[in-house]
N, C-alpha and C positions, 0 to 999 in steps of 0.2 A: 517244152520250150527251153528249159535249161540245157537239155541234151544238144540241141542245135547250136547254141552259143558255145558250149564247151567243146563240141566237135570242131567248130570253126577255130577255136583256140588251139586245139590239138593239131589241126592241119597247118595253121600259120606257124606255130612253134616248131614244127618239123622242118620248116624251110631254113636255109642258111640265114643266120641272123634273125631267126623267127621270133625270139623273145622280144627283141627290140622292135621288130616290125609290128608285133601284136600291141605293144605299148603305144606306138605311134598311131596305129589304127584306132584303138580305143580313145586316145586323146582327141583325134580329129572328130570321131563320131560324137563323143560327149560334148566337146566345146561347140561344134557346129549346131547341134540340137539346141543347146542353151542360148547361144548367140542368136539363132534364128527366132526363138520365141521372144527374147528381149527386144530385138529389132521389130518383130511383128507387133509388139505392144505399141511402139512408137508409130509404126505404119498405120495401124488401125485407128489410133487416137487422132493422128494427123488427118486421115480421110474423114473421120467423124466430124471434124470442124471445118472441112472444106479446103484443107491444104493439099496441094498437088505434090506427090512424091515422085522425084525424077529417077531415083536409083535405090535399089535394095540389094546390098551386097553381103554375102557370107565370105569372109576373108578379105585380105588387102592385096594390093599390087595388081599384076597382070590378070586380066579376065581369062578364065579357062573356058567357060561357056555361059550362055545366058539367053534371055528372050525378052521381048517387049510385050506388055499387056495393053488392053484397050484404053487404059487410063493414062498411058504415057510413062509408065514406070518400067525401068530396065531392071529385071531380076537377074542376078548373076552370081556365079561362084568364082572367087579369085584364088590366086596361087598360094598366098600365105594364110594358113588357117588359124590365125591368132586373134580373131575378133570379127567385126563386121560393122556396117553402118547403114543408116537410112539417110539419103540426101533429099532434103526438102527444097522445093522451089521458093526462091526469095528468102533464104535464111541468112544472107549476108548483107544485102542492101536492097532497098526499094527504089533506088535511083534508076531512071530510064525505063521503069515499068509502066505500062499503060494501066488505066483504071480497071480494065477488065482483068489483066494479069494480077493486079494487086489483090483481087478477091481470092486468089488461090495461093498467095504468098504467105509464108510462115510469119514473117515479121509484121505483116499487116493485121494479124489476129490480135485480139485483146490479150492482156497479160494472163488472165485466168485460163484462156484457151491454150496459150503457150505452156503454162504450168501443167495442164492436163496432158499435153503431148509429151513433154519431157518425163513426167512422173510415170506415164504408162509403161515405159520400158522396164524399170525395176519392179513395178507392180506385176507385170507379166511373169517375172521370175518367181515371185511368191505364189501367184496363181498356179503356175506350172508345178511348183513343189506340192501344193495342196492336191492337185489333180493326180500327180504321180503317187503320193502317199495314200490317197483315197483308193486308187487302183490296187496298190500293194495290200492294203488292209482288206479289201473286198475279195481279193484272190486268195487270201490266207496269210496272216501275219506270221513271218518266220522269226521265232524267238529262241534264245538260248535256253536249254533245258535247266531247271533248277536242281540238277543232280550234281552232287559233290564228286569231283574227279581227283582231288588231291587235298590232303591235310598238311599244312606247313608246320614243320617241327618248331617246338618251343613257342607256340602261340596259344591263344585262348581255346581255339578249336581242338588243339592237341591235348589239352588238359581235361576235356570232357569226352563223352562217349560218342561224339560225331565220327562217322566212318565214311570211307570212300564208297560211293555207290548209294548213299542215302539220298532220297528224293525229298527236298524240303517242300512241305505242303502249306504250312502257315508259320508266320512269325508274329507273336503276340496276338494271335487270333485273326490276323489279316491273311487272306488267301494269297498264295504265291503261284504265279503262272509262268514266270520266266526268271532267268538269272538276274536280269536287271531289277526285278522286284526284290531279289535277295540283297543286292548291293544297296538299293534304296532303303530297305528295312534295317540293315546294319548301320547305315549312315544316320538314319533317323533316331537310332537308340542313344546317340551322344555318349556312349560308354556305359549306359545302365544295363542291368540284367534283362535278357530277353528270353521268351519261351518259344522254343522251336518244336514243331510237330513234323516228324519225318516218317517216310515210308521205308521200311527195311525188311527185306525178305517177306513181303506181303503182309507185314504187320506195322501198326502205328506205334511210334516211340516218341515220348515227350521229354524234352531236355531243357534245362535252364542254362543259358550261356551268357557270360559277361565279356564283351570284347575289350581288348586293350586299347587305350587312347594313345596314339603314337604320332610322331612327326614322320611323314612319308613324302615321297616325290611323286606327283601325279603325272599324267601323260603330257602335260604342257611343260614339264620340268620345274614346276612350282612346288615349293615346300608347303605342306598343309598339315594341320593337326586334325586327325580323323580317327574314328573307331576302326580297329583292325581285328578281324576274327581269325583269319588264317585258313580260309577255304578257297579253293579254286574250282571252276566248273569243269565238267568232263568233256565239254566241246560239242555235245550233241545239240541238235535243234529240233523243234517240233512246230507244227502249224496251229495257230489259233484262228478260228473262223469268226467273222463279224458280219452283221447285216449291212445293207447299203447305208442305212441311216447312221449306224455306229461307225462305219468306215469314213463317211464324210466328216463326222465330228472328230474322229481321230486324225484325219488328214489336216484339219484346221489346227487342232491343239498341238499336234506334233510339229507342224510348221512353226507355230509360235514358240514352242519350247526350244526347237533347234535354233531359231533366230536369236532368241535370248542368250543361249549358250555360246553361239558363234560370236555375237556382238560382245559378250563379256570377255571372251578369249581375245578378240581384237583389242578391246580396251586395255587388257592387261599387258599386251605387247606394246601398245602405244605408251602406256605409263611406265613401262620398264620392269614391271613385277614379274613378267615372263620373258625369257630370252627371245631375241629376234631370230635365233636359229630356227624357230618354228615356222618362220615365213618361207614358203616354197614357191617356186616358179614353174615353168612348163615341164621341166624334167620330173619334178616331184608329182605334179598332177598326172603326168603320163604313167609314172610307176604305179600310182594308186589306182588309176583307171584300168591299167592292165591287170592288176591283181583282182580288182572287183569284177572285171569282165570274165576272168578265168573261173570265177566262183559261180557264175550264172547270172540270169536276168535280175533276180531279186537284189543281189549285192550291187550290180551295176546301176540299177535304177535308184537305189538308196544313195549311192555316191553322187549321181546326178542331182538328186534332191539337195544334198549338202552343198555342192558347187553352185547350184542355181540360187540358193539362199545367200551364199557368199557374194555372188555376182550382184544380186539385188541390193544387199546391204552396202557393199563397197561403193556401188554407183550412187547411193543416196548420201554419201559423205559430202559435206559442204565444201568441196574442193573444186575450184574452177578447172574446167576441162571435163570433169565428170558430170553426170546428170545432176547430182546434188549441188554442184557449183552453179549450174544454170538456174536451178530452182532457187538458190539463195539470191541471185541477182534479180530474178523475177519477183520474189516476195518483197525484196527491198523496193523494187519499182512499184509494186502494188501499194506499199505503205506511203511512198513519197509522192505517188501520182505521176512519176516520170522516171525514165531509165537512169541508171548511173552513167556518169560521163564516160566517153570512149577511152580516155587515158586510164581511168580507174579500172575499167574492165580489162584493159590490156595488161596492166600490172598484175591484176588478179590472175589472169590466164597464164602469165609467165611464171608466177609463183606456183600455181597449180601444176603446170607442166614440170617445173623443177621438182616438186614433191613426188609426182608420179615417176619421173626418171630415177629419183633416189630409191623409191620402192622397187622399181624394176631391177636396178643394180644390186640391191640387197637380195632380192629373190633369186636372181640368176647367179649371184655370188654363192649363195647357200646351195644352189643346185650343183655348182661346180665342185664345192667342197664335198657334198654328198657323193658325187660320182668319183672323185679322187679317193675318198675314204673307202668306197666300195672296191675300187680297183686295188688299192693297197691291201685291204683285207683279203681279197681273193688271191693276191700274190703271196701273202703270208701263209694262207691255207695251202697253196701249191707247194711252197717251200717245206712246210711241215710234212706234207704227203711224201715228197721226195726223200726227206730224211728218213 
């Protein structure tokens, strides 16, 4: 299966402008799948409470193609692949609707039914992440090998007998299956002495190692105090098999862990402890999607899991215009026993739209800076080569 995706990557990349074309292709595929399932959540929830759905669109703007189903829904694919929507009957006003039509209108449903319809979209993204992760775990979890590929000079690892090629088997008696286990074991030490068991030349070697506690910059650009040993992986991967039951449990727990980490990262950006330069737009997503797709199905599906969770979390933010903003208004309505006034809701939507526009400007601005930096860097390399 990896072969077919990588063969497609090779073919597309061989075309004029192939690298860019591949990134665009992967971007459209990833976003379309995730948007489809998000909107499918809204659609199925709406149908479950008797709301008629008039349109289900992947993309915005001019319709490229579509069809009508027997329930009166127009399913279509539109020109601009940057999202999608589900249009529900009677979602703006109940005026001039007959009593028969009101039975199928969104606004005629009670507040808890409307909450269910709105919440089902983000919920579908989390369910999709669980399903994808379960499938990956059951097909064989691809993990980084716990084999040392490099010893960093002037570090704790360089001062003991750890060597390149050592396979780390245990840390303080805990079995090590992947490089992420190594990273977690070092972090858990909090700087105290650890006992490593490694395999070297078919023999077991036991070593006592004390990592240095240093201030370092993590992937988010945040300065953190952390134990640092000074070892790097060799880059190899291997497959860990799981039963179906284990795969389901891992699918749920990994979705939860990723959600917590992503939410924590978003929180740090909002509070300013992490630079807003980490916010990316369509260009950044396309670049990462292209790289993931070129590495095979496993990497591409993992990337889709991360984006799906992001999509679910961001849509739950209590910002009017997003699903979370609608949920906020509906919960207030449930507590008050009546909806907020139209003027209050209108102000809320304007504020929400302003926040979304600011976020889009920030993301696209960062994309432009990244592209400019890449072009400048490529020009510098070309100049050096000519010299």
